[in-house]
C-alpha positions in Angstrom: 13.4 -6.4 -2.0 13.8 -3.4 -4.3 10.5 -1.5 -3.9 10.3 -1.0 -7.7 9.9 -4.8 -8.0 7.1 -5.0 -5.5 3.9 -6.3 -7.1 0.7 -5.5 -5.2 -1.9 -6.9 -7.6 -4.2 -9.1 -5.5 -2.8 -7.8 -2.2 -5.1 -6.9 0.7 -5.2 -3.6 2.5 -5.0 -4.3 6.2 -4.8 -0.8 7.6 -3.6 2.8 7.4 -1.8 4.9 10.0 -1.3 8.6 9.5 0.7 10.8 11.9 0.4 14.5 10.7 2.8 15.7 13.5 5.7 13.5 12.4 4.5 13.7 8.7 4.6 9.9 8.4 2.1 7.4 7.1 2.1 3.6 7.1 0.0 1.4 4.8 -0.2 -2.2 6.1 -0.7 -4.8 3.4 -0.7 -8.6 2.8 0.8 -9.4 -0.6 2.1 -12.3 -2.6 5.9 -12.1 -2.7 6.0 -13.9 -6.0 3.6 -15.2 -8.6 4.2 -18.8 -7.3 3.7 -17.9 -3.6 1.0 -20.0 -2.0 0.0 -17.3 0.5 0.2 -13.6 1.2 2.8 -12.1 3.6 2.4 -9.0 5.7 4.4 -5.8 5.1 4.3 -2.1 5.7 4.8 0.7 3.2 6.3 3.4 5.4 6.2 7.0 4.0 8.3 9.8 5.6 8.3 13.5 4.8 4.6 13.3 3.8 3.2 16.5 2.4 -0.1 15.1 1.0 -2.2 12.1 1.9 -5.5 11.2 0.3 -7.7 8.2 0.8 -11.0 7.1 -0.7 -12.3 3.7 0.3 -15.5 1.8 0.2 -15.1 -0.5 3.2 -17.9 -2.9 2.2 -16.3 -3.4 -1.2 -12.8 -3.9 0.4 -14.3 -6.6 2.5 -16.1 -8.2 -0.4 -13.0 -8.2 -2.6 -10.6 -9.4 0.2 -10.6 -13.1 -0.7 -9.3 -12.3 -4.2 -7.4 -9.2 -3.2 -8.7 -5.7 -2.8 -5.6 -3.9 -4.2 -5.7 -3.7 -8.0 -2.3 -2.3 -8.6 0.0 0.5 -7.5 2.4 3.1 -8.8 5.5 3.5 -6.7 6.6 6.9 -5.6 10.3 6.1 -5.7 11.2 8.7 -8.3 8.4 11.3 -8.5 7.5 11.2 -4.8 3.9 10.4 -5.5 2.5 6.9 -4.8 -0.9 5.7 -5.9 -2.4 2.5 -4.5 -5.5 1.6 -6.5 -8.1 -0.3 -4.4 -11.4 -2.0 -5.2 -13.5 1.2 -5.6 -10.9 3.3 -3.9 -7.5 5.0 -4.0 -4.7 6.0 -1.6 -2.5 8.8 -2.8 0.6 9.8 -0.9 3.2 12.5 -1.7 6.3 11.9 0.4 10.0 12.4 0.4 10.6 8.7 0.8 8.9 5.3 0.8 10.3 2.0 2.1 9.1 -1.5 2.4 9.2 -3.0 5.9 8.7 -6.8 5.9 6.8 -8.3 8.8 7.2 -11.8 10.1 
């Protein structure tokens, strides 16, 4: 899937891994691959060449909003290098050289 076509509205944040030594970050998500999809599928957004990483999250609200999805929307960093993932009462911001979608089975 072309990452610019990825829709994260109603997705769930599953976890975040940051490696400052290798300058990589991974954001694990469960998302609906299409509007008609009956269930979410797991994926990883893998960032390389990370120069900035910021996260603000209210864990209680993430849990509360999980049934409906705790990701509101996102702005892909394909072109400008800055990605924003807007959460229920939170935000993940990543400045990176590249971002790729890794599908999980």
